[in-house]
VMD Tcl script that draws the C-alpha trace (Angstrom):
set ca {
  {-1.19 4.45 3.37}
  {-2.86 5.22 -0.10}
  {-3.25 2.83 -3.08}
  {-0.96 5.09 -5.09}
  {1.83 4.80 -2.76}
  {1.53 1.04 -2.37}
  {1.07 0.50 -6.09}
  {4.24 2.74 -6.80}
  {6.18 0.44 -4.46}
  {5.10 -2.38 -6.76}
  {6.00 -0.36 -9.88}
  {9.57 0.58 -8.44}
  {10.16 -3.11 -7.55}
  {9.50 -4.17 -11.12}
  {11.59 -1.55 -12.36}
  {14.48 -3.02 -10.31}
  {13.82 -6.38 -11.66}
  {13.13 -5.90 -15.31}
  {16.14 -8.29 -16.09}
  {14.80 -10.83 -13.68}
  {11.72 -13.15 -13.73}
  {9.34 -12.05 -10.91}
  {5.99 -13.62 -10.17}
  {2.65 -11.86 -9.48}
  {2.69 -13.20 -6.05}
  {6.14 -11.19 -5.35}
  {4.92 -8.01 -6.81}
  {1.68 -8.00 -4.98}
  {3.38 -8.82 -1.70}
  {5.51 -5.63 -2.09}
  {2.30 -3.64 -2.41}
  {0.80 -5.40 0.66}
  {-2.30 -6.74 -1.18}
  {-3.53 -10.27 -1.96}
  {-3.11 -11.38 -5.65}
  {-6.75 -10.85 -6.62}
  {-7.08 -7.50 -4.93}
  {-3.63 -6.25 -6.42}
  {-4.64 -7.48 -9.82}
  {-7.86 -5.42 -9.83}
  {-6.69 -2.28 -8.39}
  {-3.55 -2.13 -10.53}
  {-5.40 -2.51 -13.73}
  {-7.79 0.15 -12.65}
  {-5.34 2.80 -11.55}
  {-2.43 2.20 -14.03}
  {-4.71 1.53 -16.96}
  {-3.51 -2.01 -18.10}
  {-3.20 -5.36 -16.42}
  {-0.01 -6.17 -14.35}
  {1.22 -8.71 -16.73}
  {0.69 -6.44 -19.60}
  {2.53 -3.62 -17.99}
  {5.61 -5.82 -17.18}
  {5.64 -7.05 -20.78}
  {5.45 -3.50 -22.01}
  {8.21 -2.32 -19.68}
  {10.58 -5.15 -20.78}
  {9.94 -4.77 -24.53}
  {10.34 -1.05 -24.45}
  {13.80 -1.36 -22.70}
  {14.78 -4.17 -24.96}
  {13.72 -1.87 -27.91}
  {15.85 0.90 -26.53}
  {18.91 -1.51 -26.46}
  {18.31 -2.77 -30.01}
  {18.24 0.64 -31.52}
  {21.11 2.20 -29.62}
  {23.59 -0.59 -29.17}
  {25.14 -3.26 -31.41}
  {24.66 -6.07 -29.04}
  {23.02 -9.15 -30.50}
  {19.44 -9.37 -30.32}
  {19.34 -12.85 -28.66}
  {21.71 -11.44 -25.90}
  {19.27 -8.57 -25.13}
  {16.23 -11.14 -25.35}
  {17.93 -13.21 -22.83}
  {18.64 -10.34 -20.64}
  {15.14 -9.24 -20.37}
  {13.94 -12.83 -19.36}
  {12.63 -14.24 -22.63}
  {13.35 -17.89 -22.94}
  {14.28 -18.05 -26.65}
  {14.91 -15.81 -29.83}
  {11.50 -17.11 -31.08}
  {9.57 -16.00 -28.19}
  {11.15 -12.55 -28.03}
  {10.47 -11.82 -31.60}
  {6.84 -13.06 -31.32}
  {6.25 -10.69 -28.46}
  {8.09 -7.95 -30.23}
  {6.24 -8.27 -33.44}
  {2.93 -8.55 -31.74}
  {3.69 -5.09 -29.88}
  {5.39 -3.19 -32.72}
  {4.26 -4.77 -35.94}
  {7.61 -6.08 -37.19}
  {10.53 -8.29 -35.75}
  {13.58 -6.54 -33.83}
  {15.79 -7.17 -36.57}
  {13.63 -4.87 -38.77}
  {13.84 -1.91 -36.42}
  {17.57 -2.20 -36.19}
  {17.93 -2.57 -40.04}
  {15.65 0.37 -40.88}
  {16.61 2.68 -38.00}
  {13.20 3.31 -36.74}
  {12.78 5.65 -33.98}
  {10.47 3.97 -31.68}
  {8.13 5.54 -29.14}
  {8.90 4.22 -25.64}
  {6.70 2.78 -23.00}
  {8.20 4.57 -19.89}
  {7.81 3.58 -16.20}
  {4.60 4.81 -14.72}
  {4.85 7.35 -11.90}
  {1.70 7.43 -9.72}
  {3.27 9.89 -7.22}
  {3.16 12.99 -9.35}
  {2.07 16.22 -7.44}
  {-1.38 17.26 -7.98}
  {-0.39 20.88 -8.39}
  {-3.91 22.33 -7.85}
  {-4.46 25.34 -9.78}
  {-1.13 25.16 -11.75}
  {-2.56 23.43 -14.85}
  {-2.63 19.98 -16.51}
  {0.51 17.65 -16.46}
  {0.88 16.60 -20.03}
  {2.08 13.22 -21.09}
  {4.36 13.85 -24.04}
  {5.61 10.97 -26.38}
  {8.94 9.45 -25.15}
  {10.87 8.74 -28.37}
  {14.28 7.38 -29.13}
  {15.68 9.66 -31.74}
  {18.45 8.66 -34.29}
  {21.46 10.78 -34.74}
  {21.10 13.65 -37.19}
  {23.52 15.79 -39.08}
  {22.84 19.43 -39.03}
  {24.30 22.29 -40.87}
  {23.90 26.10 -40.10}
  {25.27 28.96 -38.17}
  {26.14 29.31 -34.43}
  {26.24 32.20 -32.22}
  {27.26 32.69 -28.62}
  {24.09 34.28 -26.91}
  {23.56 36.06 -23.33}
  {19.91 35.63 -22.42}
  {19.75 39.25 -21.15}
  {20.98 40.78 -24.50}
  {18.60 38.30 -26.23}
  {15.76 39.69 -24.44}
  {16.64 43.43 -25.38}
  {17.68 42.77 -28.88}
  {15.86 39.81 -30.01}
  {19.05 38.05 -30.87}
  {17.60 34.68 -31.79}
  {15.53 36.42 -34.41}
  {18.35 38.11 -35.95}
  {20.25 34.64 -36.09}
  {17.36 33.01 -37.84}
  {17.01 35.98 -40.29}
  {20.76 35.74 -41.04}
  {20.58 32.16 -41.74}
  {17.39 32.39 -44.02}
  {19.67 34.45 -46.31}
  {22.21 31.75 -46.54}
  {20.17 28.57 -46.51}
  {19.92 28.36 -50.40}
  {23.56 27.68 -50.56}
  {23.19 24.23 -48.57}
  {23.42 21.11 -50.66}
  {21.88 17.69 -50.01}
  {19.19 19.18 -47.58}
  {16.77 16.41 -45.89}
  {13.58 18.49 -45.72}
  {12.92 21.86 -47.31}
  {10.13 22.74 -45.08}
  {11.95 22.15 -41.46}
  {14.56 24.09 -39.63}
  {16.34 23.05 -36.27}
  {17.20 25.32 -33.34}
  {19.66 23.82 -30.97}
  {20.65 25.18 -27.51}
  {24.02 24.29 -26.05}
  {24.44 25.52 -22.44}
  {27.54 25.82 -20.36}
  {27.27 23.63 -17.39}
  {28.58 26.41 -15.19}
  {25.58 28.56 -16.20}
  {22.79 26.11 -15.32}
  {22.49 27.48 -11.69}
  {22.25 31.16 -12.69}
  {19.18 33.41 -12.96}
  {17.75 33.40 -16.50}
  {19.15 36.81 -17.56}
  {22.73 35.79 -16.85}
  {22.70 32.44 -18.58}
  {25.12 31.92 -21.74}
  {24.67 29.58 -24.35}
  {25.44 28.75 -28.02}
  {22.48 28.97 -30.28}
  {22.56 26.83 -33.62}
  {20.10 27.64 -36.45}
  {20.27 24.83 -38.85}
  {18.79 22.44 -41.42}
  {19.41 18.68 -41.59}
  {21.51 17.34 -44.39}
  {22.15 13.89 -45.80}
  {26.10 14.46 -45.51}
  {28.53 17.25 -45.22}
  {29.79 18.11 -48.68}
  {30.53 21.58 -49.99}
  {29.94 23.44 -46.88}
  {29.23 27.18 -47.41}
  {31.63 29.81 -45.88}
  {30.42 30.77 -42.20}
  {28.45 27.64 -41.69}
  {29.23 25.04 -39.12}
  {28.47 21.33 -38.55}
  {26.21 19.99 -35.65}
  {25.83 16.56 -34.76}
  {22.60 15.63 -32.74}
  {23.47 12.44 -30.85}
  {21.07 9.40 -30.62}
  {19.15 9.79 -27.49}
  {16.03 9.63 -25.49}
  {13.66 12.67 -25.68}
  {10.27 13.91 -24.48}
  {8.28 15.54 -27.45}
  {5.89 18.47 -27.00}
  {4.15 19.94 -30.01}
  {3.33 23.64 -29.90}
  {0.67 25.12 -32.10}
  {1.81 28.72 -32.45}
  {-1.42 29.74 -33.91}
  {-3.74 28.49 -31.26}
  {-1.12 28.64 -28.26}
  {-1.75 24.98 -27.37}
  {1.03 22.51 -26.23}
  {-0.04 18.81 -27.09}
  {-3.58 20.26 -27.56}
  {-3.77 22.07 -24.04}
  {-4.00 25.98 -23.90}
  {-0.76 27.51 -22.40}
  {-0.77 30.20 -19.81}
  {2.93 30.59 -19.77}
  {5.82 30.18 -22.04}
  {6.65 26.61 -23.37}
  {9.80 26.10 -21.51}
  {8.55 27.59 -18.28}
  {5.95 25.00 -18.44}
  {8.27 22.26 -19.39}
  {10.89 23.19 -16.94}
  {8.69 24.45 -14.20}
  {5.86 21.94 -14.18}
  {6.19 18.97 -16.36}
  {9.85 18.16 -15.57}
  {9.65 18.12 -11.66}
  {6.54 15.81 -12.00}
  {7.70 13.71 -14.77}
  {10.18 11.31 -13.01}
  {12.84 12.03 -15.56}
  {15.99 14.03 -15.31}
  {17.54 16.15 -18.04}
  {20.23 14.28 -20.01}
  {23.73 15.89 -21.19}
  {22.72 16.07 -24.92}
  {21.24 19.24 -26.11}
  {17.66 20.08 -26.26}
  {16.32 21.30 -29.61}
  {13.44 22.51 -31.62}
  {12.01 21.59 -34.91}
  {10.09 24.42 -36.74}
  {7.65 23.60 -39.44}
  {7.60 26.91 -41.16}
  {4.29 26.51 -43.11}
  {2.33 24.81 -40.57}
  {2.45 26.98 -37.43}
  {3.94 24.26 -35.53}
  {7.08 23.81 -33.46}
  {8.19 20.40 -32.00}
  {10.31 20.71 -28.69}
  {12.68 17.82 -28.11}
  {13.73 17.72 -24.37}
  {16.70 15.35 -23.79}
  {16.07 13.08 -20.77}
  {17.31 10.09 -19.04}
}
mol new
graphics top color blue
foreach p $ca { graphics top sphere $p radius 0.5 }
foreach p [lrange $ca 0 end-1] q [lrange $ca 1 end] { graphics top cylinder $p $q radius 0.2 }
display resetview
Protein backbone atom coordinates (compact mmCIF):
# COMPACT_ATOMS: atom_id res chain seq x y z
CA UNK A 1 0.00 0.00 0.00
CA UNK A 2 1.41 3.44 -0.96
CA UNK A 3 2.67 6.14 1.36
CA UNK A 4 -0.16 8.38 0.16
CA UNK A 5 -2.84 5.89 1.20
CA UNK A 6 -1.28 5.29 4.61
CA UNK A 7 -0.69 8.95 5.34
CA UNK A 8 -4.24 9.79 4.27
CA UNK A 9 -5.47 7.30 6.90
CA UNK A 10 -3.56 9.29 9.53
CA UNK A 11 -4.93 12.59 8.18
CA UNK A 12 -8.48 11.24 8.31
CA UNK A 13 -7.83 10.05 11.87
CA UNK A 14 -6.61 13.53 12.85
CA UNK A 15 -9.72 15.04 11.30
CA UNK A 16 -12.01 12.78 13.33
CA UNK A 17 -10.16 13.75 16.49
CA UNK A 18 -9.57 17.48 16.09
CA UNK A 19 -11.52 18.08 19.29
CA UNK A 20 -9.50 15.47 21.17
CA UNK A 21 -5.89 15.31 22.26
CA UNK A 22 -4.16 12.58 20.26
CA UNK A 23 -0.50 11.64 20.51
CA UNK A 24 2.06 11.32 17.75
CA UNK A 25 2.29 7.65 18.68
CA UNK A 26 -1.45 7.14 18.03
CA UNK A 27 -1.33 8.98 14.70
CA UNK A 28 1.73 7.14 13.42
CA UNK A 29 0.19 3.80 14.47
CA UNK A 30 -2.83 4.48 12.23
CA UNK A 31 -0.45 4.93 9.28
CA UNK A 32 1.43 1.76 10.22
CA UNK A 33 4.85 3.39 10.66
CA UNK A 34 7.26 3.94 13.51
CA UNK A 35 7.27 7.46 14.97
CA UNK A 36 10.63 8.50 13.40
CA UNK A 37 9.66 7.09 9.99
CA UNK A 38 6.17 8.62 10.10
CA UNK A 39 7.50 12.01 11.18
CA UNK A 40 9.96 12.07 8.29
CA UNK A 41 7.61 10.97 5.49
CA UNK A 42 4.67 13.09 6.70
CA UNK A 43 6.75 16.26 6.64
CA UNK A 44 8.19 15.44 3.21
CA UNK A 45 4.88 14.58 1.54
CA UNK A 46 2.42 16.95 3.28
CA UNK A 47 4.85 19.86 3.39
CA UNK A 48 4.87 20.59 7.11
CA UNK A 49 5.69 18.67 10.31
CA UNK A 50 2.88 16.63 11.82
CA UNK A 51 2.56 18.76 14.98
CA UNK A 52 2.34 21.92 12.90
CA UNK A 53 -0.32 20.34 10.66
CA UNK A 54 -2.48 19.38 13.66
CA UNK A 55 -2.07 22.86 15.15
CA UNK A 56 -3.00 24.56 11.88
CA UNK A 57 -6.12 22.43 11.47
CA UNK A 58 -7.27 23.03 15.05
CA UNK A 59 -6.71 26.78 14.76
CA UNK A 60 -8.42 26.94 11.37
CA UNK A 61 -11.54 25.16 12.66
CA UNK A 62 -11.50 27.33 15.79
CA UNK A 63 -11.17 30.41 13.58
CA UNK A 64 -14.21 29.35 11.55
CA UNK A 65 -16.25 28.90 14.73
CA UNK A 66 -15.14 32.28 16.07
CA UNK A 67 -16.22 34.24 13.00
CA UNK A 68 -19.42 32.29 12.28
CA UNK A 69 -20.87 31.77 15.77
CA UNK A 70 -21.53 33.72 18.96
CA UNK A 71 -20.06 31.07 21.26
CA UNK A 72 -17.50 32.31 23.77
CA UNK A 73 -13.86 32.20 22.71
CA UNK A 74 -12.87 30.24 25.81
CA UNK A 75 -15.50 27.58 25.02
CA UNK A 76 -14.12 27.22 21.49
CA UNK A 77 -10.55 27.07 22.82
CA UNK A 78 -11.38 24.23 25.22
CA UNK A 79 -13.31 22.38 22.51
CA UNK A 80 -10.19 22.16 20.34
CA UNK A 81 -7.97 20.96 23.17
CA UNK A 82 -6.28 24.17 24.33
CA UNK A 83 -5.71 24.13 28.07
CA UNK A 84 -6.38 27.80 28.74
CA UNK A 85 -7.56 31.04 27.15
CA UNK A 86 -3.97 32.33 27.34
CA UNK A 87 -2.50 29.32 25.52
CA UNK A 88 -5.11 29.57 22.78
CA UNK A 89 -4.63 33.31 22.36
CA UNK A 90 -0.83 32.92 22.10
CA UNK A 91 -1.12 30.23 19.42
CA UNK A 92 -3.81 32.15 17.57
CA UNK A 93 -1.89 35.42 17.59
CA UNK A 94 1.29 33.68 16.45
CA UNK A 95 -0.60 32.14 13.50
CA UNK A 96 -2.82 35.07 12.46
CA UNK A 97 -1.15 38.21 13.80
CA UNK A 98 -3.88 39.25 16.24
CA UNK A 99 -5.90 37.71 19.07
CA UNK A 100 -9.16 35.85 18.30
CA UNK A 101 -11.24 38.66 19.80
CA UNK A 102 -9.81 41.00 17.14
CA UNK A 103 -11.06 38.80 14.29
CA UNK A 104 -14.54 38.67 15.79
CA UNK A 105 -14.68 42.41 16.53
CA UNK A 106 -13.35 43.52 13.13
CA UNK A 107 -15.32 40.85 11.19
CA UNK A 108 -12.23 39.82 9.28
CA UNK A 109 -12.70 37.21 6.55
CA UNK A 110 -9.97 34.66 7.26
CA UNK A 111 -8.22 32.35 4.82
CA UNK A 112 -8.69 28.82 6.21
CA UNK A 113 -6.23 25.94 6.38
CA UNK A 114 -8.23 22.97 5.11
CA UNK A 115 -7.70 19.23 5.45
CA UNK A 116 -5.03 17.84 3.12
CA UNK A 117 -6.25 15.29 0.56
CA UNK A 118 -3.40 13.16 -0.74
CA UNK A 119 -5.61 10.88 -2.81
CA UNK A 120 -6.61 13.30 -5.54
CA UNK A 121 -6.68 11.65 -8.95
CA UNK A 122 -3.70 12.25 -11.17
CA UNK A 123 -5.95 13.11 -14.13
CA UNK A 124 -3.15 12.54 -16.59
CA UNK A 125 -3.57 14.79 -19.58
CA UNK A 126 -6.49 16.68 -18.03
CA UNK A 127 -4.55 19.59 -16.63
CA UNK A 128 -3.34 21.02 -13.33
CA UNK A 129 -5.43 20.68 -10.17
CA UNK A 130 -5.40 24.19 -8.74
CA UNK A 131 -5.41 24.94 -5.02
CA UNK A 132 -7.68 27.96 -4.53
CA UNK A 133 -7.82 30.00 -1.34
CA UNK A 134 -10.49 28.73 1.05
CA UNK A 135 -12.04 31.73 2.75
CA UNK A 136 -14.76 32.42 5.28
CA UNK A 137 -16.74 35.26 3.71
CA UNK A 138 -18.92 37.63 5.72
CA UNK A 139 -22.56 38.36 4.85
CA UNK A 140 -23.05 40.85 2.01
CA UNK A 141 -25.99 43.14 1.18
CA UNK A 142 -26.55 43.37 -2.56
CA UNK A 143 -28.94 45.46 -4.61
CA UNK A 144 -29.67 44.97 -8.29
CA UNK A 145 -31.96 43.26 -10.76
CA UNK A 146 -33.01 39.61 -11.02
CA UNK A 147 -34.16 37.63 -14.03
CA UNK A 148 -35.30 34.04 -14.58
CA UNK A 149 -32.94 32.41 -17.07
CA UNK A 150 -33.15 29.26 -19.16
CA UNK A 151 -29.66 28.19 -20.18
CA UNK A 152 -30.61 27.21 -23.74
CA UNK A 153 -32.20 30.62 -24.32
CA UNK A 154 -29.22 32.31 -22.71
CA UNK A 155 -26.86 30.63 -25.17
CA UNK A 156 -29.03 31.66 -28.13
CA UNK A 157 -29.80 35.23 -27.10
CA UNK A 158 -26.96 36.15 -24.70
CA UNK A 159 -29.46 36.90 -21.94
CA UNK A 160 -26.84 37.44 -19.22
CA UNK A 161 -25.22 40.19 -21.27
CA UNK A 162 -28.62 41.84 -21.71
CA UNK A 163 -29.27 41.71 -17.95
CA UNK A 164 -25.91 43.33 -17.28
CA UNK A 165 -26.50 46.08 -19.85
CA UNK A 166 -29.95 46.78 -18.42
CA UNK A 167 -28.52 47.08 -14.92
CA UNK A 168 -25.71 49.41 -16.03
CA UNK A 169 -28.33 51.86 -17.24
CA UNK A 170 -29.87 51.89 -13.74
CA UNK A 171 -26.86 51.65 -11.43
CA UNK A 172 -26.39 55.41 -10.93
CA UNK A 173 -29.67 55.57 -9.01
CA UNK A 174 -28.30 53.33 -6.21
CA UNK A 175 -27.35 55.05 -2.96
CA UNK A 176 -24.71 54.02 -0.39
CA UNK A 177 -22.78 51.76 -2.71
CA UNK A 178 -19.71 50.10 -1.14
CA UNK A 179 -17.37 50.04 -4.15
CA UNK A 180 -17.92 51.82 -7.46
CA UNK A 181 -15.53 49.51 -9.32
CA UNK A 182 -17.03 46.07 -8.51
CA UNK A 183 -20.17 44.21 -9.54
CA UNK A 184 -21.69 40.94 -8.37
CA UNK A 185 -23.24 38.19 -10.49
CA UNK A 186 -25.14 35.62 -8.40
CA UNK A 187 -26.67 32.33 -9.54
CA UNK A 188 -29.61 30.74 -7.68
CA UNK A 189 -30.41 27.28 -9.06
CA UNK A 190 -33.56 25.24 -8.61
CA UNK A 191 -32.60 22.04 -6.79
CA UNK A 192 -34.83 20.08 -9.21
CA UNK A 193 -32.75 21.29 -12.15
CA UNK A 194 -29.30 20.28 -10.92
CA UNK A 195 -29.48 16.84 -12.56
CA UNK A 196 -30.59 18.16 -15.94
CA UNK A 197 -28.38 18.64 -18.98
CA UNK A 198 -26.97 22.15 -19.29
CA UNK A 199 -29.42 23.40 -21.91
CA UNK A 200 -32.44 22.53 -19.73
CA UNK A 201 -31.25 24.20 -16.51
CA UNK A 202 -33.25 27.15 -15.15
CA UNK A 203 -31.92 29.60 -12.60
CA UNK A 204 -32.37 33.10 -11.24
CA UNK A 205 -29.60 35.47 -12.23
CA UNK A 206 -28.86 38.53 -10.11
CA UNK A 207 -26.63 41.35 -11.33
CA UNK A 208 -25.93 43.64 -8.40
CA UNK A 209 -23.65 45.89 -6.43
CA UNK A 210 -22.89 45.82 -2.72
CA UNK A 211 -24.50 48.45 -0.51
CA UNK A 212 -23.95 49.50 3.10
CA UNK A 213 -27.68 49.40 3.83
CA UNK A 214 -31.00 49.26 2.04
CA UNK A 215 -32.36 52.77 1.63
CA UNK A 216 -34.44 54.41 -1.12
CA UNK A 217 -34.47 51.27 -3.30
CA UNK A 218 -34.95 52.25 -6.96
CA UNK A 219 -38.00 50.93 -8.79
CA UNK A 220 -37.40 47.56 -10.41
CA UNK A 221 -34.51 46.58 -8.16
CA UNK A 222 -34.43 43.78 -5.59
CA UNK A 223 -32.47 42.97 -2.45
CA UNK A 224 -30.14 39.98 -2.34
CA UNK A 225 -28.39 38.81 0.83
CA UNK A 226 -25.27 36.68 0.41
CA UNK A 227 -25.03 34.70 3.66
CA UNK A 228 -21.82 34.16 5.53
CA UNK A 229 -20.14 30.98 4.36
CA UNK A 230 -17.07 29.07 3.26
CA UNK A 231 -15.89 29.57 -0.33
CA UNK A 232 -13.18 28.40 -2.68
CA UNK A 233 -11.92 31.46 -4.56
CA UNK A 234 -10.66 31.37 -8.15
CA UNK A 235 -9.31 34.48 -9.91
CA UNK A 236 -9.80 34.64 -13.67
CA UNK A 237 -7.71 37.00 -15.79
CA UNK A 238 -10.01 37.67 -18.75
CA UNK A 239 -7.26 39.26 -20.83
CA UNK A 240 -4.73 36.41 -20.53
CA UNK A 241 -7.26 33.57 -20.08
CA UNK A 242 -5.62 32.33 -16.88
CA UNK A 243 -7.25 30.92 -13.75
CA UNK A 244 -5.12 31.42 -10.62
CA UNK A 245 -2.21 31.94 -12.99
CA UNK A 246 -2.73 28.78 -15.09
CA UNK A 247 -3.74 28.87 -18.76
CA UNK A 248 -7.28 27.55 -19.29
CA UNK A 249 -8.21 25.18 -22.10
CA UNK A 250 -11.92 25.13 -21.15
CA UNK A 251 -14.50 27.42 -19.58
CA UNK A 252 -14.03 28.42 -15.94
CA UNK A 253 -17.08 26.51 -14.69
CA UNK A 254 -16.22 23.44 -16.78
CA UNK A 255 -12.84 23.40 -15.05
CA UNK A 256 -14.22 24.03 -11.55
CA UNK A 257 -17.13 21.57 -11.79
CA UNK A 258 -15.49 18.94 -13.96
CA UNK A 259 -11.90 18.82 -12.74
CA UNK A 260 -11.32 20.73 -9.51
CA UNK A 261 -14.44 19.81 -7.52
CA UNK A 262 -14.29 16.00 -7.98
CA UNK A 263 -10.65 16.04 -6.84
CA UNK A 264 -10.92 18.63 -4.07
CA UNK A 265 -12.46 16.65 -1.23
CA UNK A 266 -15.18 19.32 -0.90
CA UNK A 267 -18.89 19.25 -1.63
CA UNK A 268 -21.01 22.13 -2.90
CA UNK A 269 -22.97 23.93 -0.18
CA UNK A 270 -26.57 25.11 -0.46
CA UNK A 271 -25.64 28.80 -0.53
CA UNK A 272 -25.29 30.33 -4.02
CA UNK A 273 -22.08 30.70 -5.98
CA UNK A 274 -21.24 34.17 -7.21
CA UNK A 275 -18.77 36.22 -9.19
CA UNK A 276 -17.17 39.56 -8.37
CA UNK A 277 -16.37 41.49 -11.54
CA UNK A 278 -13.62 44.12 -11.39
CA UNK A 279 -14.62 46.15 -14.42
CA UNK A 280 -11.41 48.11 -14.96
CA UNK A 281 -8.95 45.30 -14.16
CA UNK A 282 -9.88 42.47 -16.58
CA UNK A 283 -10.44 40.31 -13.49
CA UNK A 284 -13.30 38.13 -12.22
CA UNK A 285 -13.20 36.35 -8.85
CA UNK A 286 -15.33 33.18 -8.68
CA UNK A 287 -16.64 32.28 -5.22
CA UNK A 288 -17.68 28.61 -5.08
CA UNK A 289 -19.79 27.77 -2.03
CA UNK A 290 -18.40 24.64 -0.33
CA UNK A 291 -18.72 22.52 2.78
